[in-house]
DOMAR-183375 format. One line per field, with one value per residue: y, z, x of N, C-alpha, C, O in turn. Coordinates in steps of 0.001 Angstrom, whole numbers. Example, Ala and Ser with C-alpha at 12.3 -4.5 7.8 and 13.67 -1.06 7.14 Angstrom:
BEGIN
npy -5690:-2250
npz 7800:7080
npx 13190:12850
capy -4500:-1060
capz 7800:7140
capx 12300:13670
cpy -3300:30
cpz 7800:7870
cpx 13200:12900
opy -3319:1138
opz 8465:8039
opx 14236:13409
This chain:
BEGIN
npy -1263:2264:4141:3855:2895:2589:718:31:581:-415:-1164:234:2864:3358:5179:7116:11288:12223:13648:15606:14809:15752:15377:14597:12363:14323:15533:14427:11779:8404:7850:7969:6714:5422:6874:5827:6381:5834:6270:6178:7924:8014:7839:8461:9031:9951:10996:10278:10553:8637:5937:7037:5820:6162:6047:7413:7736:9543:9639:11636:12838:15057:15431:13863:13395:13199:11638:12054:11291:14277:15965:16871:16277:17723:17114:18045:16801:17519:19731:19425:20863:21254:21562:21885:20967:21406:20010:19977:17756:14187:13079:11417:10285:10291:12148:11975:14600:15757:18526:18574:18025:16227:16298:14836:15220:14376:16147:18338:18913:19515:21123:20871:22101:20349:21393:21927:23828:25797:25996:25476:25465:23468:24000:22749:19573:16817:14543:12543:11378:11272:10326:10223:9765:9747:11723:13991:15777:17757:18162:16790:14200:12116:10934:11322:10831:11792:10796:8640:4793:4592:6529:7832:10605:11931:14045:16478:18653:21452:21284:23192:25126:24626:25251:23568:21995:22068:19224:18666:19633:17688:16604
npz -364:-622:1773:4939:8109:11020:14057:14534:13331:10771:9322:6165:7361:9943:9205:7501:7979:10163:9693:11788:13403:14659:18005:19965:21745:25030:24898:22186:22231:21256:18495:18945:16952:13193:9938:6572:3863:188:-2978:-6273:-6300:-3607:-400:2403:5728:8484:11514:14016:15829:17960:19175:18389:16720:13883:11803:8354:4917:2050:-572:-2866:-5793:-4711:-1847:1188:2520:5779:8006:11319:14283:15839:13438:10755:8466:6241:4411:2493:-54:-1309:55:2953:4343:6932:6747:9340:9695:11969:13455:15834:16622:16100:12912:10580:7725:4762:1494:-1853:-4258:-7420:-7769:-4722:-1208:727:3482:6613:9879:13534:13557:11617:7885:5953:3314:1414:167:-1799:-353:1626:2171:3611:2028:2737:5689:6657:9002:12219:12258:13080:16477:16877:14629:11097:7823:4471:1245:-1155:-4217:-5784:-9154:-7898:-5366:-2097:-392:2402:5801:9428:12717:15192:17962:19542:19531:17167:15836:13053:10207:7060:5162:2981:1481:-719:-2664:-3976:-2309:914:2240:3792:2840:2470:2927:467:499:1976:126
npx 1064:120:405:454:-664:1302:2328:4622:7818:10714:13975:13836:12777:12917:15485:15177:14260:11817:8844:6711:3480:581:293:2955:5353:6719:9869:10566:10182:9774:7237:3654:2542:2750:3297:3669:4791:4781:6058:6612:9122:9727:10150:8775:8467:6142:5576:3031:291:-2055:-4750:-7589:-10812:-10604:-9080:-7853:-6284:-5177:-3827:-2114:-418:1661:906:173:-2926:-4087:-6333:-6546:-7667:-9476:-8566:-7210:-4536:-2311:128:2692:4248:6773:8033:7584:6169:3609:-24:-2801:-6133:-8644:-11523:-14244:-15008:-13860:-12753:-14648:-15169:-13666:-13635:-12519:-13446:-13413:-11448:-11103:-11500:-13657:-14960:-16002:-16849:-17837:-20059:-20147:-19572:-16859:-15808:-12627:-9878:-7387:-4789:-4882:-6759:-9729:-12263:-15445:-17641:-20185:-22904:-23513:-24426:-24893:-24442:-22454:-20817:-20816:-22057:-20879:-23078:-23553:-23206:-24874:-25842:-24811:-25032:-24404:-25233:-26278:-25462:-26193:-25269:-27844:-29014:-27082:-27319:-28820:-30027:-30054:-30140:-31258:-28974:-28807:-26709:-25491:-22993:-21808:-21914:-21518:-24355:-26910:-29633:-32976:-34974:-37713:-41218:-43914:-46596
capy 16:3598:5045:2811:3617:1493:910:-122:119:-983:-346:1823:4075:4145:6069:8697:11839:12146:14984:15363:15678:16163:15319:14305:12482:14566:14481:13172:10185:7595:8374:6190:5971:5828:6747:5395:6915:5114:7022:5779:8463:8328:7091:9235:8739:10587:10412:11224:10193:7402:5800:7213:4571:6288:6707:7353:8676:9801:9932:12365:13313:16187:15692:12947:13641:12348:11778:10898:12207:15685:16709:16817:16909:17985:16945:18205:15712:18528:20690:18728:21585:20161:22422:21016:21310:20602:19998:20001:16143:13402:12684:10109:10378:11340:11420:13165:14919:16666:19232:18929:17169:15893:15789:14500:15094:14032:17385:19013:18578:20741:21204:21731:22080:19438:21602:21730:25255:25703:26179:25861:24223:23450:24317:21729:18704:15607:14614:11797:10682:11898:10016:10726:8306:10029:13227:13308:16726:19194:17714:15954:13427:11902:10372:11941:10499:12586:10020:6939:4594:4479:7512:8516:11077:12140:15792:17121:19892:21893:20455:24178:26584:24121:24975:23006:21867:22070:18187:18939:19526:16949:17431
capz 141:-1132:2821:5398:9367:12010:15201:14524:11846:10577:7813:5840:7756:10972:9236:7484:8665:10204:9509:12794:12830:16030:19370:19915:23449:25659:24438:20873:22032:19972:18357:19082:15498:12185:8669:6092:2502:-797:-4040:-6651:-5953:-2549:1314:3615:7261:9075:12870:15289:17368:17617:19937:18152:16286:12681:10626:7035:4208:933:-1457:-4054:-6404:-4183:-671:1519:3213:7181:8883:12278:15202:15152:12531:9313:8336:4830:4714:1279:-153:-2061:982:3597:5201:7339:7259:9669:9785:13364:14086:17029:16931:15687:11497:10259:5875:3790:31:-2818:-5434:-8036:-6928:-3610:-611:1360:4898:7437:11329:13881:13390:10477:6710:5465:1798:1959:-1277:-1710:193:3479:2532:3514:864:3331:6378:6924:9836:12320:12192:14047:17677:16608:13526:9645:6429:3031:980:-2409:-4878:-7109:-9568:-6782:-3916:-1204:-5:3703:6851:10717:13869:16130:19091:19602:18199:15971:15257:11705:10384:6226:4506:1752:1343:-1972:-3040:-4247:-1119:1789:2601:4204:1431:3048:1979:-106:2114:1514:-494
capx 0:866:62:220:-708:1957:2664:6020:8983:12219:14443:14816:11583:13869:16875:14568:13704:10356:7367:5725:1990:-48:1187:3910:5608:7484:10880:10563:10500:8759:6230:2590:1948:4052:2315:4505:4109:6169:5470:7485:10321:10611:10328:8211:8449:5264:5246:2172:-666:-2781:-5506:-8636:-11160:-10987:-7787:-7834:-5320:-5359:-1984:-2329:676:2313:199:-486:-3943:-3957:-7399:-6210:-8442:-10016:-7148:-6776:-3009:-1894:1840:3401:5784:8083:8083:7317:5247:2063:-1188:-3534:-7137:-9384:-12736:-14745:-14817:-13222:-13098:-15151:-15287:-13255:-13866:-12404:-14329:-12976:-9716:-11089:-11983:-15179:-14356:-17012:-16455:-18194:-20943:-20388:-18821:-16087:-14592:-10985:-8541:-5650:-3284:-6024:-7474:-11194:-13384:-16716:-17735:-21389:-23044:-23482:-25608:-24863:-23459:-22017:-20789:-21920:-21220:-21285:-23148:-23205:-22800:-25477:-26097:-23892:-26027:-23923:-26416:-25384:-26550:-25876:-26403:-28324:-29076:-26238:-26255:-29246:-30811:-29205:-30932:-30645:-28885:-28630:-25899:-24442:-21568:-21059:-21815:-22016:-25509:-28128:-30956:-34114:-35868:-38983:-42169:-44913:-47631
cpy 1247:4098:3326:3371:1890:1714:604:-93:32:-337:-822:2669:4271:5220:7182:9652:12522:13706:14520:15917:15353:15969:14181:13732:14007:14248:14111:12091:9400:7931:7054:6026:6589:5366:6573:5387:6382:5773:6073:6710:8514:7967:8299:8964:10021:10445:10951:10542:9111:7150:6300:5891:4848:7165:6540:8052:8591:10171:10633:12893:14139:16399:14301:13857:12325:12579:11300:11770:12943:16335:16221:17253:16912:17675:17162:17564:16407:18722:20440:19420:20667:21461:21564:22025:20265:20809:20021:18625:15622:13545:12122:8919:11307:11183:12848:13279:16289:17255:19599:17924:17200:15625:15470:14693:14826:14634:18036:18279:19590:20097:21632:21358:21142:19559:21895:23570:24920:26416:26618:24632:24369:23875:22940:20758:17700:16074:13780:10823:11091:10607:10204:9628:8601:11356:13303:15582:18256:19147:16422:14811:12614:11240:11194:11682:11371:12322:8419:6114:4564:5147:8299:9048:11886:13680:15601:18813:20384:21858:22276:25920:25871:23927:23859:22712:21570:20504:19198:19045:18298:17370:16362
cpz -211:545:4089:7049:10365:12961:15559:13762:12275:9830:7161:6695:8645:10772:8276:8117:9045:9901:10530:12827:14095:17402:19298:21321:23492:25363:23231:20821:21070:19862:18729:17606:14328:10958:8019:4801:1282:-2123:-4773:-6896:-4927:-1561:1868:4674:7906:10148:13640:15999:17597:18728:19621:17093:15162:12565:8904:6272:2673:181:-2659:-4702:-5540:-2572:-445:2696:4573:7601:10513:13555:15202:14526:11469:8893:6698:4734:2897:1002:-1047:-563:2143:4560:5553:7570:8197:10067:10914:13418:15463:17898:16199:14130:11711:8931:5715:2254:-691:-3792:-6468:-7449:-5734:-2533:154:2885:6285:8827:12397:14179:12175:9221:6347:3486:1747:100:-752:-943:1742:3301:2580:3155:1830:4325:6508:8486:10740:12832:13243:15159:17423:15817:12044:8619:5386:2300:-903:-3045:-5697:-8062:-8054:-5961:-3217:-128:1530:4594:8194:11776:14627:17811:18651:19763:16729:15401:14434:11266:8637:6077:3371:1559:301:-1254:-3476:-2868:181:2363:2904:2725:2064:1264:1501:464:1116:739:-700
cpx 983:1239:17:265:41:2098:3982:6908:9899:12843:13729:13967:12137:14932:16104:14124:12739:9760:7208:4668:1735:398:1946:4456:6507:9070:11530:11021:9825:7130:5239:2134:2741:3461:3709:4452:5394:5495:6792:8947:10707:9669:9619:7783:7227:5304:3806:1451:-1653:-3864:-7017:-9219:-11151:-9635:-8084:-6727:-5283:-4202:-2475:-752:1578:1905:-410:-1745:-4168:-5550:-7052:-7297:-9817:-9273:-7299:-5411:-2820:-65:1721:4539:6914:8834:8532:6628:4037:1471:-2066:-5121:-8157:-10776:-12721:-14243:-14115:-13537:-13925:-14982:-14650:-13206:-13444:-13711:-13987:-11535:-10562:-11846:-12448:-14589:-15558:-16419:-17640:-20011:-20981:-19584:-18035:-16465:-13698:-10658:-7824:-5102:-3821:-6204:-9009:-11715:-14804:-16652:-19291:-21825:-23411:-24877:-25700:-24231:-22328:-21617:-21401:-21144:-21639:-21765:-23023:-23180:-23659:-25952:-25784:-24299:-25251:-25298:-25073:-26321:-26132:-26402:-26568:-28516:-28639:-27192:-27477:-30039:-30354:-30328:-30514:-30136:-28877:-28036:-25105:-23514:-21199:-20866:-21671:-23497:-26283:-28976:-32166:-34867:-37725:-40294:-42997:-45825:-49167
opy 1261:4471:2170:4208:735:2912:839:-1184:187:829:-1865:3654:5489:5991:8303:9274:13556:14734:13315:17089:14693:16914:13103:14461:14664:13126:13631:11483:9920:8154:5857:5140:7712:4209:6971:4325:6511:5716:5461:6237:8935:7796:9325:8601:11167:9270:12168:9854:8937:8170:6039:5062:3918:8272:5500:8968:7485:11223:10069:13357:13702:17343:13660:14746:11110:13728:10149:12975:12526:17491:15024:18445:15976:18466:16597:17668:15756:18130:20930:18841:19735:22344:20383:23173:19057:21981:20066:18387:16370:14135:12034:7701:12485:10139:14032:12477:17474:16593:20793:17121:18133:14719:16526:14226:15208:13999:18270:17212:20705:19194:22834:20611:21001:18584:22037:24390:24063:27527:27762:23523:25535:24092:21946:21052:17765:17163:14219:9635:11202:10147:10379:8546:7820:12261:12611:16474:19215:20172:15271:15194:12575:11000:12104:11990:11976:13145:7520:6660:4525:4692:9465:8545:12511:14547:14510:19845:19887:22114:22563:26957:26792:22864:23031:23331:20347:20500:19992:18071:18059:18589:16835
opz -129:677:3907:7328:10405:13243:16667:13191:13434:9528:7247:6891:8784:11655:8397:9057:8404:9952:10710:12499:14722:17755:18753:22262:22520:25495:23118:20062:20069:20674:18822:17268:14286:10680:8565:4342:1451:-2182:-4159:-7626:-4747:-1833:1590:4729:7690:10276:13763:16882:16417:19395:20522:16666:14592:12952:8410:6872:2139:505:-3400:-3874:-5771:-1967:-1216:3486:4465:7511:10841:13417:14784:14928:11311:8935:6037:5239:2178:1603:-1426:-132:2577:5619:4902:8258:7851:10492:10864:13424:16203:18938:15422:13904:12878:8874:6071:1777:-472:-4029:-6274:-6823:-5584:-2933:883:3188:6890:8906:11879:14721:11729:9429:6418:2870:1988:-756:448:-363:2758:4144:1873:3670:1785:4220:6455:9209:10045:13474:14169:15307:17717:16024:11997:8710:5237:2450:-1711:-2213:-6680:-7292:-7600:-5297:-3628:775:1643:4395:7750:12092:14966:18703:18003:20227:15554:14533:14774:11541:8703:6728:2805:1513:221:-102:-3157:-2701:998:2838:1993:1683:2151:49:2087:1209:-73:603:-1205
opx 2211:2405:-366:1124:-384:2080:4462:6885:10283:12589:13081:14678:12251:15308:16598:13425:12551:10437:7384:4482:2564:1103:1711:4141:6878:9558:12657:11776:9333:6231:5514:1349:3243:3145:4738:4032:6607:4267:7666:9818:11850:8481:10239:6609:7623:4960:3664:1964:-1959:-4040:-7814:-8416:-11722:-9262:-8519:-6166:-5369:-3650:-3280:32:2705:2414:-1125:-1427:-4332:-5984:-7340:-7510:-10897:-9137:-7541:-5104:-3271:732:897:5609:7888:9824:9574:6384:3564:1985:-2107:-5249:-8389:-11153:-11738:-13629:-13522:-14594:-14308:-14813:-14676:-12760:-13698:-14613:-14260:-10707:-10821:-12689:-12112:-13813:-15741:-15282:-18689:-20916:-22104:-19007:-18552:-17031:-13591:-11132:-7590:-4623:-3141:-5842:-9539:-11840:-15256:-16130:-19684:-20853:-23624:-25885:-26507:-23676:-21216:-21864:-22626:-20006:-22848:-21196:-22521:-23122:-23394:-26309:-26409:-24141:-25397:-26041:-23848:-27512:-25432:-27551:-25551:-28310:-29174:-28193:-27114:-30784:-30153:-31418:-29455:-30718:-28944:-28705:-23982:-23164:-20045:-20223:-21698:-23898:-26259:-28763:-32274:-35065:-38460:-40396:-42789:-45933:-50186
């Protein structure tokens, strides 16, 4: 796999200078989590934190995008710069959509550029999770959890603006 979350690493990863993301133990000791990235041109090691139920990574030509806990880290594989986007709670779904990234947190939906700029963020919807089901005609459809664990409700949000689209009234 091009990106892997690991608890331990060995050669050649140990010899690489790490890019650090999130909370690293004091004294720059051993990180909680290693993320290894293998491209045709190079190997990249990212040291980070763990202990979160959701981790996901997406590899683009110049960026590695990693959702870990309540942060998404955009690691520039050329410059080694890191941009961080934080949510009030954990992230639970990532999806590439054209030249943007859709990221669902426990309570909101974000549309981000591939380098980590926030294009928009939705109003708060859920309290314990959101998931993106599909995107049809410029509308993002999904579900949010209102009352865990079983009260999931549908949402529709404009892909362009992030505005909530009210469902049509029953007639």
